[in-house]
Structure formats: C-alpha cells, structure tokens
Wavefront OBJ file of the C-alpha trace (Angstrom):
o trace
v 134.981 285.540 228.382
v 137.288 283.522 230.705
v 140.870 282.667 229.948
v 142.758 279.981 231.890
v 146.566 280.196 231.854
v 148.484 277.034 232.853
v 152.288 276.415 233.054
v 153.303 273.320 231.169
v 154.678 270.672 233.450
v 155.424 273.386 236.000
v 157.931 271.762 238.370
v 159.870 270.395 235.379
v 159.779 273.841 233.650
v 161.222 275.435 236.915
v 164.150 272.993 236.843
v 164.869 273.550 233.169
v 164.688 277.322 233.495
v 168.182 277.417 234.793
v 169.388 274.335 232.986
v 168.883 274.968 229.313
v 170.976 271.954 228.559
v 167.999 269.786 229.644
v 165.569 271.442 227.190
v 165.103 267.980 225.295
v 166.200 265.698 228.023
v 163.682 263.619 229.994
v 163.125 265.198 233.362
v 161.213 264.141 236.498
v 160.808 265.569 239.885
v 160.439 263.561 243.121
v 158.321 264.033 246.169
v 159.603 264.946 249.662
v 162.232 262.309 250.777
v 162.695 261.364 247.089
v 159.904 258.968 247.497
v 157.899 259.004 244.303
v 157.331 260.885 240.946
v 155.260 264.039 241.202
v 156.156 265.840 237.942
v 157.156 264.546 234.515
v 158.407 266.094 231.318
v 156.647 265.164 227.958
v 159.573 262.826 227.302
v 159.029 260.941 230.489
v 155.290 260.692 229.860
v 155.992 258.882 226.565
v 158.015 256.314 228.596
v 154.748 255.241 230.409
v 156.009 256.281 233.829
v 152.792 257.069 235.845
v 152.442 259.863 238.410
v 153.131 258.594 241.959
v 155.429 255.738 240.833
v 157.978 254.927 243.612
v 161.438 256.031 242.680
v 163.117 252.744 243.554
v 160.892 250.934 241.091
v 162.172 253.052 238.058
v 165.916 253.322 238.741
v 166.803 250.972 235.840
v 164.716 253.010 233.516
v 166.240 256.191 234.685
v 169.695 254.820 233.831
v 168.623 253.306 230.572
v 166.999 256.537 229.216
v 169.360 259.027 230.953
v 166.461 260.709 232.852
v 167.468 263.838 234.845
v 166.038 263.507 238.321
v 165.501 266.303 240.841
v 164.475 266.371 244.498
v 161.429 268.735 244.984
v 162.513 272.397 245.500
v 159.213 274.008 246.719
v 160.775 277.362 247.722
v 162.056 277.832 244.151
v 158.668 276.686 242.645
v 156.769 279.066 244.878
v 158.887 281.998 243.965
v 158.630 281.380 240.216
v 154.829 281.014 240.663
v 154.757 284.382 242.316
v 156.704 285.877 239.348
v 154.360 284.216 236.932
v 151.362 285.722 238.608
v 152.844 289.209 238.759
v 153.839 289.176 235.057
v 150.174 288.491 234.128
v 149.492 291.795 235.860
v 146.129 293.307 237.115
v 144.678 294.684 233.906
v 141.901 292.171 234.123
v 140.117 290.532 237.167
v 142.186 287.490 238.155
v 141.707 284.312 240.185
v 144.786 282.403 241.322
v 143.416 278.910 240.955
v 146.507 277.001 241.905
v 150.392 277.315 242.053
v 150.582 277.082 238.246
v 147.093 278.205 236.970
v 145.330 281.475 236.776
v 141.828 282.533 235.510
v 141.318 285.869 233.823
v 137.992 287.453 233.071
v 138.194 289.275 229.716
v 135.682 291.710 228.296
v 133.088 289.994 226.103
v 133.612 292.531 223.489
v 137.292 292.077 223.397
v 138.477 291.826 219.744
v 140.972 289.192 218.515
v 141.184 287.266 221.794
v 143.340 284.544 220.152
v 146.033 287.229 219.337
v 145.879 288.450 222.925
v 146.387 284.922 224.102
v 149.459 284.325 221.889
v 150.886 287.732 222.944
v 150.423 286.935 226.669
v 151.972 283.520 226.188
v 155.041 285.041 224.483
v 155.441 287.667 227.246
v 155.391 285.066 230.058
v 157.994 283.004 228.121
v 160.245 286.071 227.622
v 159.886 287.592 231.091
v 159.545 284.642 233.413
v 160.823 281.806 231.226
v 157.780 279.652 231.684
v 156.140 277.849 228.710
v 152.345 278.038 229.124
v 149.123 276.883 227.502
v 145.907 279.003 227.370
v 142.266 277.993 226.947
v 139.434 280.466 226.690
v 135.599 280.208 226.573
v 132.390 281.873 227.849
v 132.575 279.953 231.158
v 135.354 278.642 233.530
v 134.357 275.095 232.763
v 134.717 275.606 228.947
v 137.933 277.438 229.454
v 139.172 274.370 231.427
v 138.052 272.066 228.618
v 139.749 274.359 225.977
v 143.015 274.105 227.870
v 142.588 270.219 227.843
v 142.260 270.432 224.025
v 145.641 272.331 223.757
v 147.323 269.413 225.706
v 145.835 266.765 223.331
v 146.273 268.620 220.026
v 149.791 269.957 219.459
v 148.609 271.656 216.308
v 146.760 274.391 218.373
v 150.157 275.793 219.336
v 149.158 275.915 223.085
v 146.085 278.188 222.537
v 142.511 277.158 222.161
v 139.203 278.907 222.359
v 135.661 277.506 222.603
v 133.645 280.511 221.204
v 131.926 278.820 218.235
v 128.776 276.856 219.354
v 129.031 274.244 216.602
v 132.712 273.592 217.289
v 132.091 273.449 221.053
v 129.365 270.907 220.568
v 131.683 268.703 218.583
v 134.319 268.817 221.270
v 131.781 268.083 224.073
v 130.650 265.025 222.139
v 134.131 263.734 221.916
v 135.110 264.490 225.572
v 134.323 261.708 228.178
v 132.414 262.895 231.145
v 135.356 261.848 233.364
v 137.538 264.501 231.684
v 135.259 267.443 232.677
v 136.522 269.728 235.449
v 135.357 268.631 238.850
v 134.156 265.154 237.885
v 136.186 262.401 239.478
v 136.464 258.634 238.939
v 133.523 257.706 241.254
v 131.165 260.343 239.987
v 131.854 259.568 236.374
v 131.231 255.900 237.077
v 127.857 256.682 238.543
v 127.043 258.942 235.594
v 127.979 256.258 233.219
v 125.511 253.864 234.740
v 122.834 256.410 233.999
v 123.791 256.734 230.363
v 125.797 259.954 230.751
v 129.129 259.130 229.225
v 130.242 262.297 227.453
v 130.477 265.952 228.343
v 127.617 266.628 225.864
v 125.353 264.162 227.547
v 125.796 265.888 230.827
v 125.339 269.346 229.173
v 121.950 268.493 227.736
v 120.633 266.831 230.881
v 117.975 268.647 232.810
v 119.598 270.846 235.475
v 116.824 270.217 237.949
v 117.318 266.412 237.479
v 121.086 266.731 238.102
v 120.454 268.743 241.331
v 117.835 266.250 242.604
v 119.974 263.138 242.007
v 123.480 264.673 242.598
v 124.257 268.088 243.802
v 124.094 271.801 242.930
v 127.790 271.798 242.248
v 127.207 269.169 239.385
v 124.252 271.267 238.159
v 126.490 274.300 237.823
v 129.043 272.396 235.869
v 126.259 271.178 233.446
v 125.065 274.747 233.042
v 128.593 275.891 232.356
v 129.060 273.366 229.593
v 126.048 274.846 227.865
v 127.705 278.294 227.962
v 125.721 279.624 230.986
v 128.038 281.327 233.537
v 127.446 279.667 236.830
v 130.722 279.489 238.670
v 131.968 283.089 239.313
v 135.572 284.318 239.401
v 137.040 284.286 242.971
v 139.299 287.315 242.947
v 139.695 287.219 246.770
v 140.530 283.635 248.009
v 138.509 282.396 250.877
v 140.406 282.644 254.281
v 142.221 279.495 255.284
v 140.328 277.092 257.394
v 143.404 274.897 258.331
v 147.082 274.789 257.821
v 149.331 271.613 257.584
v 153.005 271.017 257.943
v 154.280 267.578 257.502
v 157.486 265.735 256.490
v 158.695 262.121 256.147
v 161.974 261.760 258.051
v 165.131 261.124 256.127
v 165.955 258.274 258.560
v 164.157 256.713 261.510
v 164.173 259.068 264.503
v 165.014 257.221 267.676
v 165.663 259.872 270.274
v 163.434 262.461 271.836
v 165.652 265.479 271.171
v 165.678 264.862 267.456
v 161.967 264.291 267.440
v 161.428 267.577 269.284
v 163.792 269.273 266.703
v 161.498 267.992 263.789
v 158.345 269.275 265.396
v 159.894 272.573 266.458
v 160.723 273.187 262.819
v 157.142 272.466 261.851
v 155.949 275.036 264.424
v 158.304 277.581 263.062
v 157.065 277.060 259.477
v 153.426 277.065 260.536
v 153.861 280.217 262.668
v 155.506 282.069 259.779
v 152.559 281.161 257.538
v 150.081 282.170 260.236
v 151.732 285.591 260.617
v 151.672 286.208 256.904
v 148.026 285.518 256.793
v 147.333 287.332 260.117
v 145.627 284.175 261.533
v 145.582 282.432 264.900
v 145.197 278.628 265.597
v 142.730 277.479 268.128
v 144.087 273.955 268.166
v 146.033 271.370 266.226
v 146.233 267.714 265.261
v 149.538 265.959 266.065
v 150.311 262.906 263.949
v 153.198 260.551 263.575
v 154.005 256.974 262.628
v 156.270 254.706 264.589
v 157.452 251.091 265.055
v 158.361 249.152 268.131
v 161.086 246.563 267.180
v 160.322 244.560 264.020
v 156.517 245.414 264.079
v 154.806 247.248 261.138
v 154.346 251.081 261.243
v 151.711 252.252 263.737
v 149.958 255.574 263.304
v 149.345 257.857 266.180
v 147.043 260.992 266.182
v 146.196 263.290 269.034
v 144.070 266.530 268.844
v 145.080 269.461 271.028
v 142.833 272.333 272.035
v 144.644 275.552 272.894
v 143.138 277.549 275.820
v 143.764 280.720 273.841
v 144.294 281.011 270.106
v 148.109 281.011 269.322
v 150.471 282.173 266.639
v 153.709 282.244 268.712
v 155.889 279.211 267.770
v 157.396 279.106 271.342
v 153.919 278.674 272.912
v 152.759 276.159 270.340
v 155.830 274.090 270.773
v 155.487 274.135 274.639
v 152.085 272.493 274.122
v 153.237 269.992 271.572
v 156.502 268.948 273.394
v 154.533 267.927 276.402
v 152.513 265.411 274.360
v 155.637 264.129 272.385
v 157.528 263.613 275.633
v 154.651 261.601 277.192
v 154.296 259.528 273.882
v 157.993 258.819 273.653
v 158.409 257.739 277.203
v 155.363 255.526 277.083
v 156.650 253.766 273.973
v 160.077 253.450 275.521
v 158.626 251.570 278.371
v 156.793 249.287 275.878
v 159.839 248.645 273.930
v 161.082 245.033 273.689
v 164.486 245.774 274.912
v 166.355 248.942 276.066
v 168.546 248.689 272.922
v 165.541 249.038 270.536
v 163.867 252.332 271.319
v 160.786 253.417 269.353
v 161.511 254.555 265.740
v 159.572 257.484 264.231
v 159.219 257.860 260.421
v 156.870 260.826 259.796
v 155.509 263.878 261.503
v 152.610 266.195 260.795
v 150.760 269.095 262.414
v 147.490 270.347 261.231
v 146.417 273.633 262.811
v 142.532 274.304 262.868
v 140.291 276.194 263.103
v 142.133 279.420 262.094
v 140.742 282.867 262.829
v 141.788 286.502 262.431
v 142.370 288.601 265.521
v 139.194 290.481 264.913
v 137.026 287.410 264.878
v 134.027 287.283 267.273
v 134.539 284.346 269.649
v 131.795 281.974 270.522
v 130.239 281.996 274.055
v 132.752 279.590 275.441
v 135.838 280.642 273.525
v 138.324 283.322 274.606
v 138.794 286.423 272.626
v 142.186 286.544 270.813
v 144.610 288.902 272.738
v 147.345 290.362 270.714
v 150.578 291.101 272.637
v 152.024 294.292 271.061
v 155.478 293.393 272.258
v 155.350 290.074 270.461
v 154.105 291.780 267.237
v 157.290 293.890 267.300
v 159.497 290.896 268.068
v 158.076 288.800 265.174
v 158.061 291.700 262.715
v 161.760 292.095 263.488
v 162.307 288.412 262.956
v 160.465 288.352 259.716
v 162.411 291.314 258.364
v 165.677 289.610 259.384
v 164.634 286.438 257.649
v 163.721 288.323 254.539
v 167.164 290.016 254.483
v 169.441 287.142 255.666
v 167.406 283.990 255.051
v 165.010 281.874 257.028
v 167.832 279.890 258.829
v 169.564 283.002 260.573
v 167.112 283.136 263.564
v 165.719 279.870 264.885
v 164.241 278.251 267.919
v 167.060 276.543 269.793
v 165.025 273.307 269.850
v 164.762 273.233 265.975
v 168.527 273.335 265.295
v 168.912 269.625 264.554
v 169.007 268.471 261.028
v 169.522 264.680 261.146
v 165.804 264.094 260.719
v 165.428 266.151 257.556
v 164.051 264.405 254.326
v 166.499 263.255 251.702
v 167.173 265.936 249.077
v 170.424 264.751 247.503
v 169.078 265.565 244.030
v 167.811 269.055 244.882
v 168.730 271.972 242.556
v 170.072 275.264 243.967
v 167.789 277.957 245.165
v 168.502 280.042 242.075
v 166.043 282.846 243.127
v 165.568 282.272 246.804
v 169.147 282.045 248.217
v 172.056 284.550 247.836
v 174.621 281.876 247.850
v 172.886 279.983 244.997
v 172.594 283.039 242.568
v 173.946 282.029 239.210
v 177.330 283.566 238.347
v 177.804 285.224 234.975
v 181.383 285.428 233.586
v 182.107 288.285 231.239
v 184.658 287.583 228.543
v 186.601 290.738 227.497
l 1 2 3 4 5 6 7 8 9 10 11 12 13 14 15 16 17 18 19 20 21 22 23 24 25 26 27 28 29 30 31 32 33 34 35 36 37 38 39 40 41 42 43 44 45 46 47 48 49 50 51 52 53 54 55 56 57 58 59 60 61 62 63 64 65 66 67 68 69 70 71 72 73 74 75 76 77 78 79 80 81 82 83 84 85 86 87 88 89 90 91 92 93 94 95 96 97 98 99 100 101 102 103 104 105 106 107 108 109 110 111 112 113 114 115 116 117 118 119 120 121 122 123 124 125 126 127 128 129 130 131 132 133 134 135 136 137 138 139 140 141 142 143 144 145 146 147 148 149 150 151 152 153 154 155 156 157 158 159 160 161 162 163 164 165 166 167 168 169 170 171 172 173 174 175 176 177 178 179 180 181 182 183 184 185 186 187 188 189 190 191 192 193 194 195 196 197 198 199 200 201 202 203 204 205 206 207 208 209 210 211 212 213 214 215 216 217 218 219 220 221 222 223 224 225 226 227 228 229 230 231 232 233 234 235 236 237 238 239 240 241 242 243 244 245 246 247 248 249 250 251 252 253 254 255 256 257 258 259 260 261 262 263 264 265 266 267 268 269 270 271 272 273 274 275 276 277 278 279 280 281 282 283 284 285 286 287 288 289 290 291 292 293 294 295 296 297 298 299 300 301 302 303 304 305 306 307 308 309 310 311 312 313 314 315 316 317 318 319 320 321 322 323 324 325 326 327 328 329 330 331 332 333 334 335 336 337 338 339 340 341 342 343 344 345 346 347 348 349 350 351 352 353 354 355 356 357 358 359 360 361 362 363 364 365 366 367 368 369 370 371 372 373 374 375 376 377 378 379 380 381 382 383 384 385 386 387 388 389 390 391 392 393 394 395 396 397 398 399 400 401 402 403 404 405 406 407 408 409 410 411 412 413 414 415 416 417 418 419 420 421 422 423 424 425 426 427 428
C-alpha cells in the first residue's frame, strides 16, 4: 500500500506559518524578480488568477481584493521542506518525490490505514505547522489519483484511499485521462483521438497495445491504474546528471564588473551544491540574454568543456570569466555608440555531465584528481557558512549586489537567518 503526502499550497503555507494573521487572507507568491505568480492560496484560485500570470497584469486585482503578495523565499521553503520530511520519519520506506510531496510504502496488512493517515496529518500540522493532504492506494499512480480526489472533494477531510475495487472503478470512469499522473496535454490529446478519454479507458486497454503504440512508461501507468504495482518506490534518488543556477537580473547590467559579479555568485552557489553531493562538473553551458541599443533581446549560449572535472568555484570562474570578457568586449565594439553599451538581462550556468570522484573515466577523459588541501579548505568554508551564514566568506569577484533580482516583498528568513528569528515577548 502506497501513501502520498502533499503539503497544501506549499509556498503559501510557508508564508502563512509565521503570519497567522493571513490564515483567511488571499495570498500569492511571485517568481524570481517578482515576475509572475508561482503559488496561490485557495482564495486566490477562486479569483481565477492562473499560474504564471505576470504580476503587472493583476496589480489592480491585488489592490481590489487586498491580496497579500510575497517575493519567493526559496531558502525558507527548502528548510521547511526538510523539517517536513524529518517529521515523517523513517519508520516506513520513503521516497522524496518533490519539495512538498513524499511517498510512503505501508505494509499491506496494516490495519486502519485511514486512522494512520489522519494521525500523521495531525502530527505534521502540530510539529511543522504544514497543512497536508494524503492519498493512498495499492499503487503509486492510484495514490496520486486518491490525492487528486482530496483536492476536489472537501468532504473527504484531506484524506482519501482507493482500496475498494468498485469505488476505484467509479472514480477511474469519472477521471479524464489528462488528470492521470504522467499524462500531459499532448499525450492526452493523442489518446483522445483513439477513444481513450478517461482513466478507466486507459486502465482496460491492452498493455501490449499501449507499449506498441506509445511507450513502456504509459504501459506501466495503465497497469498501475488496474492495481498492478509497476512503478517501484525510489528510496535512493538517482545521482544528479546536471545542475543549473540562473537568475533574471533586477535591472539591466551594462558593465563587465557587475556581469562578472553575477556569474561569480552563480559559481559559488553551484560549487556549494556540488560539494554537498560530492560531484564534479566536466563542463558547463553559459547562457545570457542581451540587447544592443533599441533592439529586441538576443540569446547567447556557449558550451565549455573543462580539461579536468572541477568543483572549485575559483577555477570554474576563471574559465567562465574569459568567455564573458570576450563576449562583452565583442558586443561593446558592435554597439551603436560608446554611450549605449550592451545590456544584459539574465544569466544561467548549467553544469554537465556530473560525476563522483570515484567514477571511471572514459578512454579520452582525465581521472578526477582530488586535492586534499582544497578539501580541507572548503570543509572549513562550509563549516563557517553553517555557523555564520553563507555571506560571511565570498569570492571577491562576487561581492557586487546591484544585479540581484527584485525581492522587495520577500519575507524574513525565519528559520534560516539568525537576525530574522522571531522575537517572543514575555509579559510578567
């Protein structure tokens, strides 16, 4: 038996946790640079504000309905997600599916599963402060479908199980194929042309026919809808194959030093993540968008291959800064006038492929050499960051902040910053 636990409106719930005054107030969370809507409370959903709506288009609605708006605070969200996962514990096999979703595999013989689900939901609310919904069923796909039922039927009190075959069949008949886990818009459209419009239609279709005309992945989904376990629990996540760090700049960047500062910060963040995962990057893809004078934005992408796999932000930035300098000087020469230098609006670094230090290199690749002195240096840096914050030790080239995305509506780092810890006043 699988149980899927999902935090309701996760980013919004994180913002409300330390602002109980917003419990019944419409709340939305904005993307990086306060660009568009990425999370909505139930009240905002009732106002028909779609996900991804640009913020400037709804400012009048925000004023009219007194919607509380927040800039994204991903460090806070990640910390509360970690607490949520720790609270669930390790009593049962667990798969961390996303930042706000966790699968559990429960014993088939477990009695009173619904009581367990309500008890777990209450514990998460009390110990972490996160409101959750739980769906359970004999397969992961049915557990996902049960969770969908809790969102659509409020009388279920945020817990639903698909354990009765007759009840499961009725729900499958009512559920459009497009709502099934893993079936997107293009695939559901193709299925519809073949007469497969509901989850039940997919479930009763021959698995061999599905594999022949589509894929083994869709075949597994169909088998799971019939209660046949085909998608196993992934207790150990697969090693990362790539790592991306990107930001939209808060304002156009028009000088080389500020551009270096932005990409140097990206290198620091990426290096920290590589060290935590004990991985090395064999290359990266550098991307940015720029304009020359009044022209529209122009994308630029360049792939860099490192001669040896790297993890040190200083060495990575050395490679990247050479290409940034060449690009900037080239665009500066092409600029219409000396008074209108190139303007950069966004930066991105994608590191790939990634490999552990023990990985066997191919015939033409160099073996990863680990410098023991650097290991000690970065262990000391990581411990210092953990104790005093990530801003206490930086690369000199990353100290500029004028490029940083807008975050004027960002909430404090209640659990991630000493200076933002809530203050409790005792009244004698």
